C-alpha positions as CSV (number, residue, x, y, z in Angstrom):
1,M,141.3,316.7,-43.6
2,I,140.0,313.4,-45.2
3,F,138.7,310.6,-43.1
4,V,138.6,307.1,-44.6
5,M,136.1,304.5,-43.3
6,D,137.5,301.2,-42.0
7,D,135.5,299.2,-44.5
8,E,137.7,300.6,-47.3
9,F,140.7,298.7,-46.0
10,K,141.4,295.1,-46.7
11,K,141.5,293.0,-43.4
12,P,144.9,291.4,-42.7
13,V,145.1,287.7,-43.3
14,K,145.1,285.4,-40.3
15,A,148.5,284.2,-39.1
16,K,150.0,281.1,-37.7
17,L,150.9,281.5,-34.0
18,F,154.1,279.9,-32.7
19,F,156.1,280.1,-29.5
20,G,159.9,279.8,-29.2
21,M,160.7,278.3,-25.8
22,L,164.2,278.6,-24.3
23,A,165.1,276.9,-21.0
24,S,167.6,274.7,-19.4
25,D,164.8,272.4,-18.0
26,K,162.8,270.5,-20.6
27,E,160.1,269.9,-18.0
28,K,159.4,273.6,-17.9
29,M,159.0,273.5,-21.7
30,D,156.5,270.6,-21.4
31,F,154.6,272.5,-18.7
32,C,154.4,275.7,-20.7
33,Q,153.4,273.7,-23.8
34,D,150.5,272.2,-21.9
35,Q,149.5,275.6,-20.5
36,L,149.6,277.3,-23.8
37,S,147.6,274.5,-25.4
38,L,144.8,275.1,-22.9
39,I,144.6,278.7,-24.2
40,F,145.4,278.5,-27.9
41,G,144.2,275.0,-28.7
42,S,145.7,272.0,-30.4
43,L,149.3,272.0,-31.4
44,D,150.3,271.1,-35.0
45,V,154.1,271.5,-35.4
46,V,156.4,270.8,-32.5
47,S,160.1,271.0,-33.1
48,S,162.7,268.7,-31.6
49,V,164.5,270.1,-28.6
50,W,167.7,271.6,-29.8
51,D,170.8,272.8,-28.0
52,F,171.0,276.6,-27.8
53,S,174.6,277.8,-28.1
54,H,174.2,280.7,-30.4
55,T,174.8,283.4,-27.8
56,S,175.7,283.7,-24.1
57,Y,173.2,286.5,-23.6
58,Y,170.8,284.3,-21.5
59,E,173.4,282.4,-19.4
60,K,173.4,284.9,-16.5
61,E,169.6,284.5,-16.2
62,F,169.1,280.9,-17.1
63,G,172.5,279.2,-16.7
64,K,174.3,277.2,-19.3
65,F,173.1,274.2,-21.4
66,L,170.0,275.9,-22.7
67,K,167.5,274.2,-25.0
68,R,165.2,275.5,-27.6
69,R,161.9,274.2,-28.9
70,F,159.2,275.7,-31.1
71,I,155.5,274.9,-31.0
72,S,152.7,276.1,-33.2
73,F,148.9,275.9,-33.1
74,E,146.3,274.7,-35.5
75,K,144.0,277.7,-35.0
76,L,145.1,280.8,-36.8
77,I,145.1,284.2,-35.0
78,D,144.4,287.8,-35.9
79,Q,147.8,289.6,-36.3
80,D,146.7,292.4,-34.0
81,D,146.4,289.8,-31.1
82,L,150.2,289.5,-30.9
83,P,150.7,292.1,-28.1
84,K,148.0,290.5,-25.9
85,I,149.6,287.1,-26.6
86,K,153.1,288.4,-25.6
87,R,151.7,289.8,-22.4
88,H,150.2,286.4,-21.6
89,A,153.6,284.8,-22.3
90,I,155.2,287.2,-19.8
91,S,152.6,286.3,-17.2
92,L,153.3,282.6,-17.6
93,E,157.1,283.2,-17.4
94,K,156.5,285.1,-14.1
95,K,154.6,282.1,-12.7
96,L,157.7,280.0,-13.1
97,F,160.2,282.5,-11.6
98,N,162.8,280.9,-9.3
99,D,163.7,281.8,-5.7
100,L,165.9,284.7,-6.9
101,D,162.9,286.2,-8.7
102,C,164.4,285.4,-12.2
103,R,162.8,283.7,-15.2
104,T,163.4,280.0,-15.7
105,I,162.0,280.0,-19.2
106,N,161.8,282.5,-22.0
107,L,158.6,282.3,-24.1
108,D,158.8,284.2,-27.4
109,P,155.5,284.3,-29.3
110,G,155.4,285.2,-32.9
111,Y,153.4,284.6,-36.0
112,L,154.0,283.4,-39.6
113,T,152.3,284.5,-42.8
114,A,153.1,283.6,-46.3
115,A,155.5,286.5,-46.5
116,K,157.2,286.7,-43.1
117,V,158.0,285.5,-39.5
118,V,157.2,288.2,-36.9
119,L,158.5,288.1,-33.3
120,A,157.0,290.0,-30.4
121,T,159.3,291.8,-28.0
122,T,159.3,294.3,-25.1
123,K,162.5,295.9,-26.4
124,D,162.3,298.9,-28.8
125,Y,165.0,299.3,-31.5
126,T,165.4,301.0,-34.9
127,H,163.9,298.1,-36.9
128,R,161.0,297.3,-34.6
129,L,157.5,298.7,-34.8
130,Y,155.3,299.5,-31.8
131,L,152.3,297.2,-31.8
132,G,150.6,298.5,-28.6
133,E,150.5,297.4,-25.0
134,N,154.2,298.1,-24.6
135,I,155.0,295.4,-27.2
136,Y,157.0,295.8,-30.4
137,G,157.1,293.6,-33.5
138,E,160.1,292.5,-35.6
139,V,160.1,290.9,-39.0
140,T,162.8,288.3,-38.3
141,L,162.6,286.3,-41.5
142,Q,161.0,287.0,-44.8
143,F,160.1,284.4,-47.4
144,K,161.5,284.7,-50.9
145,S,160.4,282.0,-53.3
146,G,159.3,280.0,-50.3
147,K,162.6,280.2,-48.5
148,P,163.1,282.0,-45.2
149,M,165.6,284.8,-45.6
150,P,167.2,286.7,-42.7
151,N,167.4,290.4,-42.3
152,P,170.5,292.2,-41.1
153,W,169.1,292.2,-37.5
154,T,167.9,288.5,-37.5
155,Y,169.2,286.6,-34.5
156,P,171.9,284.1,-35.4
157,D,169.8,281.1,-34.2
158,Y,167.0,282.1,-36.5
159,Q,169.5,281.9,-39.4
160,S,170.3,278.2,-38.6
161,L,169.2,275.4,-40.9
162,E,167.2,273.8,-38.1
163,Y,165.1,276.9,-37.5
164,K,164.7,277.6,-41.2
165,D,163.5,274.0,-41.8
166,Y,161.0,274.4,-39.0
167,F,159.6,277.6,-40.5
168,I,159.5,276.0,-44.0
169,A,157.4,273.1,-42.6
170,L,155.2,275.6,-40.7
171,R,154.7,277.7,-43.8
172,K,153.6,274.6,-45.9
173,I,150.9,273.9,-43.4
174,Y,149.9,277.6,-43.2
175,M,149.7,277.8,-47.0
176,K,147.3,274.8,-47.1
177,E,145.1,276.6,-44.5
178,N,144.8,279.8,-46.5
């Protein structure tokens, strides 16, 4: 059996942290944005608030007329921090549960590198890799010649022009930082 020392491996590049927020109440988004800023630092790219009508999956939990916003942070993260960040997002969601003990906001952390957009999830599936702490990672978009390209499993909303434009802008900032 051959053992390899850690110093023989190249350390992964730092990544750009972002959160996708989904709620019917913009005030909940604003509250979470403020709370996340206290932990992860200054924001750099905040999207507009978009209507979310790509699926009815969340209607039972959140109701209709959902809105989506993305936020990202100036400070880069280590890629292996994503499970811990997802668990923190879940904890913040739980603080905002309604009287029926249901979520009122969905916080989806992810990171961006020059090559890809990765989302954290609690759900296992064939195309997801286990990251630790009961969290999985999914390469949702990959960059080809600087353009975000979907995978067969990429959610329909992440294939929209608005989202792609957001991640192009985010990648431009990231590329200047690296």
